[in-house]
N, C-alpha and C positions, 0 to 999 in steps of 0.2 A: 111418903118419903121424909126422912128426918133431916135436920138442919145440916148435918155433916154430909149426907148424901147429896143434898141440894148444892152445897158449896163445891163438892167434888165435880158434880155435873157441869156447873157453870165454868169452873176452871178448865175442865176438859174441852168444852166447846170453844173457849177463848184460846186455848193452846193449839187446837187443831190447825188453824190457818198458819200459825207460826211453824209448826212441825212440817206441814206440807211445803211451805216456802223453803225451809231449810233443806228438805230432802230433794225437791225438784230443781231448785235454783242454785244450790250449793253442792250437795253430795253428788247428784247425778252428773252434772258437768265435769266435776273433778274425776269421777270414775271414768267417764268417756275420754278425758284427756290422758289418763293413765293407759287406757287401751290404745289410744292413738300412738303412744310411744312403743308399744310392743306389737303393733299390728303387722309391721313388715315381716317379722319372723313368723307370726301366727298365720298370716295369709299364705306365705310361701310353703308352710307345712300343711295347709288345708287341702291341697290338690287343686285349688282353683286359682286362676290367674288374678282375678279381681273379686273382692267382696265389698259390700257397702261399709261406710265408715261407722264407728261405734255409735254415734248419735242416732243413725237410722236403724241400726240393729237393735238398739235399746227401745226405740219407738214401737217396733213390731213384736219384740220378744221379751220386753221387761228386763233385759240385761244386755250389755254390749259383748258378752262372752261369745267368741267365735264358735267354739265347740258346741255350745247350746243352740246357737243360731242354726248351725248346720244340722244338728241332730233333729231339731224340731221341724225344720224344712224337709228333711229326708223322710220323716215319719208321715208328713202330709202328702208328699209326692208318692210314697209307697202306698198310702191309703187309697189315693185316687187310682193308681195302677191296679190295686187289688179289686176295687169296685169294678173296673173295666174287665179284668180277667174273669170275674164272676158272670159277666155278660157275654163271655166269649170274644172279647175285643181287647185291644191295647190302644195306646195313645195314637199310634200310627194308623189306626183304623179310621181316623177322622182327618178332615182336610183343614178346617179352621178351628182353633181351640183358644178360648178366652179364659184368662186368669182374672176373675173379678175380685178386686181387693188384693192386688198383687204386692202392695207395699214396696219394699226395696228388693223384691225378688226372692224371698225366703223359700218359696216352693218352686217357682218356675226355673230357677237355676239348675234344678235336678233334671229338667227336660231338655237341656241344651244338647244338640246333636240329633234330636229326634226328627224324623222326616215328616214334619207337619208344620203348618203355618201357625206360629204362636203369637198371641196378643196378650197384653196386660193392661189393666186400667185400675186407677186408684184415686182417692180424693186428696192424697198427699202429693203436692207438686214437687217437693224436694226429693221424695223417694222416686217419683216417676222420672224426674230429670236425671237422677243417678242411673236408673235402669236404662234409659234411652242412650246415655253416653257410654255405658259399659257393657250392656248385655245386647250385643248386636244380633243375636239369633232370634229376637222377638221384636214386635212393634208395640210401643207403649203410648198410652194416652192418659190424660187426667180427666176424671169425670166429676160432676157436681155431686153434692150430697143427696140430691134427688134426681130422678130421671128427667130427661132421656139421656142415653148415650149418644155419641156422634156416629155410631155404626148404623149401617143400613139394615132394613128388615131382613130376617133370615140369613144373616151373615155367618153365623157359627153353627157347627153341628155338635160341638161340645163346649160347655161352660162349666167351670168349677169355681166354687166360692167357699174357701176353707176359713173358718173363724171370721166370717162376715156377718151372717144372720145371727150369730151369737151376741152381736152388739147392736142390733137394730130394734127399735120399738115396733109395735104392731102396725102402725100406719106406714112406716118406712118399709117394713118387710113386704107388705102387700103391694106397694108401689113398685118395688124392685122385682117382685115376682112377675108382675104384668110386663115390665120392661124386658126382663130376661126371656120371657115367652116371645116377645116381639123380635128379638135379635136371633133367636134360635130357629133353625130350619124345621119344617115338619119332620117329626121323628127324632129331632135333636135331643141330646141328653144334658141334663143339669145335675151336677153333683155338688151338694152343699153339706155343711155340718151344722148341727144344733146342739146346744147344751140340753141334756135330757136328765132331769132329776126324777127318775122313775118312781121312787118310793114316795116322794112328796106330791107329785103332780098327776100320776097316772089315773087315779080315780076321778080327779077334778076335771081333767081334760082341758087345761087352760095354759095360758102363757103368763109368766111372772117375771118381774124385774128384780134382780137380786141386789145389784149395786149400781149406783150412778157415779161415774167418775168425773172429777173436775180437777185435773192435774195442772192447774195454772197454765192453761193454754196449750198443754201437750196433746190433748185430744179435744174434739169438738164438744160443745156443751151438751149435745144430745146423746153422746156416746154412753152406753151402759152395757151391763151384762144381763142377758135375758135367757130364761129357761123355758122350754116347751115340752109338753108331754107328747108321747106317741099319738095319743088320741087327738090332741090339738093339731098336730101335723097332718094326720090323715083327714080330719074334718075340714081343715082350712086350705092346705096346699093342694088338695085334690080339686079345688075349684079352678086351678090354673094349669095343673099338670096331672098326668097319670103317674101315680107313685108305684115304682117298680122295685124299690128296695129300701129297707129301713134298718139302721144299725148293721149294715152289711159287713163291716170290718170291726167286730166287737173289740173293745179295749185298745184300739189303735191309738186313739188320742185321749186316753183317760176318760174324762166325762163328756167328750164330744162324740156324737153319733153321726155317721155318714148316711145321708139320704140321697137316693137316686130317683130323679124325676124325668119324665119324658113328655115332650110336646106332642 
């Protein structure tokens, strides 16, 4: 590396914290305040009586934009429904359904009105508080970053976790698979999504961490983006569940694949 490249690298490293601070402490709050001003009109035209505030929408979607929040949530809900249709079922085929990693309700709002007992849980107390106060069709709880849940054994016959395992390291994913198995009834179904970089990982059969996020307190320090190959999922997840479907709704969520597991 020549002297100019070295200087550029040093400056880049020094500038990065400043840029992160400016983005997350100045730009993002300003953007959310702008959406606060236009939210009354936007929510009224969304078809929903209540939607989470801009700061919570940004936290789960990377943008406070209402249209994108609804679009991404609808795609996730549709993906879950299509997984169930492929099994000859629908959401109302189940009694107790848990949204693990519900956030501020991005997915579960699309299941309002279903004849099923809906539950949501998340590590974000602010998001859970908003859901509890505004989404009365479901029961919401806060969970810790590691198991256990507060739920009894065999409480649920369906659990879905969309864009959750995509952000867990290997230790956490195995701990949560054990816990999800505990709260599922015999024969219960777990639907989750994984990032699947087929071309890079398929032959290696491994899990890799792409990016570790540190957004100045916006997400936990352990939060990251992880990718798993198909082989990795079959080799490891089969220790906890029977795998009955992989990538069952192709291209539904771009680079996320739906995986269906059964206890």
